[in-house]
N, C-alpha and C positions, 0 to 999 in steps of 0.2 A: 548205250544210246545216249547220247546230252539230251538234257530238257532244256527246254525256251525259257529266260528268264525275263521276265518284264518288270519296268518301274512302275507303280502304282499309287505313289505320292513322295512330295520331294517340298521341303520348306526348309527357309533358314530366318535367322533373324536380321535385323538390319545389321551391316558391319559399322560398328562403332570407332571413331577416330583414337588414338591414344590419348588417355586421359580424359574421354568424353561420355558422354552416357552410360556408356556400360563398365565403367571402371570400376565399379561397386559388386559386379556380377562375379561369383566365382566359377571356375569351368565347369562343376560338378551341375550347379543351378541353369547355366548357361544350355548345357548338352540336355537336361533334363527338358527344359521348356520346348524344345524341337523334337525330342523323342516323343513327347506325349503330342505334340500336334501334327506331327506325320502321321499318327494313328487316327487321331480323333478325325483329320480332313476327308477318310474314307471309311470311318465308323469300322474299325478292324479293333477287335480285341487284344490286348498285351498278350493274351496265352497264345495267340495265333503265331507269335514270332519265336522262332528258332534259335536265332541268334543273334547279338549284336557286337558288330565290330567298330572302334571308334579311336578316331586319332586324336592325342593330344601331344603337342609336340616339346614343351617344356614342363615335367612336372615341378618343378621349381615353384611356379606361378598357383600350383594347388596347394590347398591350406594344408594337407597332411605331407606332400613334398617327396617324402619317403614310401614308394609302391602305395602310391594314392589309387590304384585300380578302379580310374575315374569312370570307365565305361560301367563299372558296376554300380557305382557311387551315382552316377547320372539315370540308370536304369531304374533305380530302386527310388529314387527322388521324383522320377516320371510315374509312378505308380505302376510300372511292370511287374507279374508276378516274380518272386525271389528265386522261383525255380529257373528264369532264364539266364543261359549261360552268355557270357561277354568275353571281348577279349580288347585291351588297351592297347594301341601298337604307335610308335614314332617312326615315322619316314619322312620327317619334315613336311615340306610342303606338300609331298605328295600324299598324305595319310589318309586325306578324306576320300582320295579316289580308290586309293587301295583297300581302303575300310568297305566300299562297296564292292569292290573285287572280290575280296576273301568270301562274302556272302554270296555273291554271283557263282563262285567255285562250289561252295557247299550246295548250293541250290541244284545247280547244274547237273551234279552227281548225284544228285538224290539224298542226300544227308540230312537236308532240312528242305521245306516248302516255303519260308520266310525269312528276310532277315532284316534289320535295319543297319545300314552303313551311314558315316559321316565323322564328324569332329568339331571340336570347340576348341579356340584359343582365345586367352585373355592375356594380352601383352599388357595392359595396363596393370595387372596385378604381379607383374614380375620383380621380385625382390632384388635388392643389390646384395651383394656376397662380400663376405669377409674369410679369406682362406687361411690356412696353416696357423690356428689357433689352439686347436684340440690339444696337440702333442708339443707344441713350442711354448705355449705359455704367452702372457702378457701382462707385463708390469707396469711399463710406462711408456710415454712417446705416442706418436701419430699411430692411427688404423689406417689402412689403405682398402678401401672399398671399391669392388668390382661392378661395373655396369654391363651385364651379359649383353643389352641390347647393344651396345656402343659397337660400331665397326660388326656389324653382323657377320657371320660367318663361323669358321674353325680355326684354334689357334695353330693347328699344324700347316694351315692353307692361307691362301688371300681371304680378303674380305668377299663375300660373293657380288659386292657393287664392282670391285676391281676386276674380276673376272668376267662378268658381262660386260663390261666396257670394253676390255682389252678385246674379247672375242669378235664384238660387234665392229671394231676398228679393221681386225684382221679380215673381217668379211666385208669391208667397203662400207661400213654403215656410221654415218657421222653423228655427231651430238647433233646437230640442227634436226637429222631425221627423226632422232629419237624425240627430242621437244615435240617436233610436230605429230607424232604417233600420241604423245601424252594429250595433247591439246584435241587430237581427234576422240580420243577414249572421253575426255569430259563432253566434248559436245554430244557425241552418240549418246551417251549417257543422260545429259540434260534433255535431249530428245526424246529418249525412251522413258522418262520421267511425264513430260508433258503430255506423250499420249498413253500413261498409265500401265507401260508394259511390263515393269518392275514389279508391281502389286502382287501378282499370282503366287510368285516365290516368297514373299516376304512373310513374316508374322510380325504385325505391330507389337512392342512392349512397351509395357508400362514403367516410367521411369518414376522413382520417388526422389521427391527434390525438398529441400529445406521448406518447414513449415507443415509437413505430413501432407502435402498437396501431391499430386500427381500428374505426369503428362504422358502422351504416346509418341513414342520415337516409330515412324514409319517409313523413314527411307536412310539411306546410309550416309554418314558422316563425312566420309572423305572427298566427296565429290564437291568442286570448287567451281561455281558458277562464272566467277568472273575471272578465269584464268585464260590469258593471252599469250602468243608466243613470244612477246617482248619481255613479259614478265619471265617465261620459262628460260629464256636466254639470259637473264642476268643472273641466275640462280648459280652459286660456286657448285664446282664438283666435289663429291664425297669421298672421303677414305684413300684417295690418292686413284681413285677411277678417271679414265681419260674422259668419258662420256658422261657416266651417271650421275643424275643430281638428284635433290629431294622433290623435284618436280616430275621429273620422266622415269621415277619410281611410286610404287606405292607407300601408305604409311604403314606403322604399325598399328594394326587392326584388331578390335576385339570382335568375335562373332561366333557361330555355331551354325551347322548345316545337316539335316539328316534326309536320306532317301530310304524309302522302304520299297524292297524287291521281294519277288515271289514268281513261282514256278507259275507258267500261263495256265495251267490246270488248277492251281490252287486260286488263283485271280478270277479264273471264270466260275469256278464253284461258290465264290464269295459276292459275285455279281458286280466284280470290278472290272471297269474300263482301263485297260492299261495307258499309261501316258507315252511309254515308248517300249520298244524291245531291245534288249541289250545284245548286239551282234558280234563283239569282240571286247575284250579287256587286256590290256598288257602291261607288264614294266619293262624297263628298257636301263640301261645306264652307259655311262662314257668317261673318258678320262676324267677326274675331279672338276677341272677348270675350264669343261664344256657346257656348263650349265645351261647357256644359251642355245645351245645346239641339240640338247637331249629330246625336247619335243619333237622335233622333226623326225627323229629317230624312232620315238615312242609312235607316232602317229604312222611312218612307214613300218613297223611291224605290226602294227593293228591291221593295217589294210592287206596288208601279207597274209595274216592268219586268218582274215576274213574272207579273202578272195575278190575284195572290191577294189576299186580304183580311186585316184583322187579326186578325178573329176567327177565321180559319183557323188563327191560329197557335198550336198548344199549349204552347210556352214561349217564354219570352225570355231573352236574356242581354243585359245591359246592363251595361259594364264599371263598377263603381265607382272611378274614378280619384280622384271623392269621393261620398260618399252622396248629393249633389246631382244626379250624373247620372242615374241612373234615376229619381229623385225628378220632376225637371225633364222629362225626356224622357216620362216616361208622362203627366204631366199635358199635356203637347202633343199626344201620342198620342189619349190621352182627350177631346180636345176641350174640357177643363175640366168633363166630365160626372162628378160624382165615383162613380157607380154603377161607370162604365165604368173610371175611372183605378183603383179599388179592385181591380177584378177584372184588370186588367193587372197591378198590382204583384202579385197572388198568383200570377203566372205567372214573374216576374222572378226570376232568381238562386235560385232554388228551393233549392240546397243552399250557399248564401252566396255571396257575391262578393269583389271584391278587397279590401275593408275587412278580411276574414278570411282570403282565401287569401295576399293579398299581390300587388303588381301589379310585376311584372317587366319593364315598359315594352314593351320591342319584342317581348317573348315572348308578352305578354296576349292580343294579337289572335287568335292561334291556340289560347291556353288556353280563353277563352271558347266557341270555337267546336267544341273537343272536349269541351268540359263539356256542352255543349249537346247535341250529337250523343250521347254516352254517357247521359245522362238522357233522351232521347227514347227510346233501344233500351231501357231498363230498364223504360219505360211504356209497351211495345208498339208505338211508332214514332209517325207523326206529322210534322207542318211545324213547324218551329223557326226564330226569328230571333234573330241575334246583333250587337251593333252596339257600336263603342268608338269615343270622341273620340281626338284627338292637337292636338298643338301649334298653337296660333293656329286654332282651330275645324275641323280637318280631322274627316272622319268616314268610318268604314266600316261596311258590313252585310253579311250573309249570310243566306241563306233556304236552309233544307237540308229535304231530307225524309226520311224513315226508314221502310222499310217495317215 
């Protein structure tokens, strides 16, 4: 018999812009900050956690580089008991949600009673690479350095911006629609900030600056309050994509997010009020270039597993790896019915998405899940689905219920 699994605490750092306020945080420290806070928020001791699953998408950005066991190092820095077991995983952008799912499975089947899932990304710490020196030697002449962040994607495949843009065009979604969605993201996020709707999920960070003074980072740095459709329209497309620009995509962001989940029985025994119940969590995949479609397929699979229907979902979160993702995915979910597609889009990313919030890669799956939960709670409860795509068209989706 399956056990019910509930979310009891969820927190993230503000997401920093590339080279911004979080550029000096390494991935271990950033992870430790949210691991510690997610427990302290509900006064749960570290020895109550059975396992930790942690997404870290690029170990080159870790100071150890080779087998850094980032989950282990972060939990030790966070002060959890050394007996706590952990797993560091890499599924690109879906890592943070998959991390929660692995804990969900272990709890559901009775192996443990509580787990932390999430992830940390430090794009600003990404090193430049010099290849092929070890065996070839180097006497004189120029060395060519490689930037792993340029034309983000995979060497044997297109840059992800190209695939997202081309698939959007195939679905009849124009560059202007993507710019309009990006503008929507900033405006909704700005409105949420004004109404203090984001603070529940954010742990302010103390940032050291020159002169040994400090300041607090309390909100995401990617947000641009002065964005306009005219400014977005003037931006060139990138890497040969037909539609994707730096304006209708998020930045390369730094940040961490953690979610504490438990069996319903353990939460009750600790006197905790659940934030949400996890109804279903799934993984999905598609042909590698269909990265903009896979969130829709993941949501469909999660709905099928749960026995729920799309019209029962009060809210949707679809990660804006590019503006193309929610636009393409809602078109698929709406089966081309423009009225239904429009209704779905009204439910998606109602406080803005990654274009405005930022996309800290392996933290984003956990981030969109907590954003969904907190907004459902503000609205009095209901069902919601969160979905995210990852490298070479992996997809994760989660359905939650908030009482």
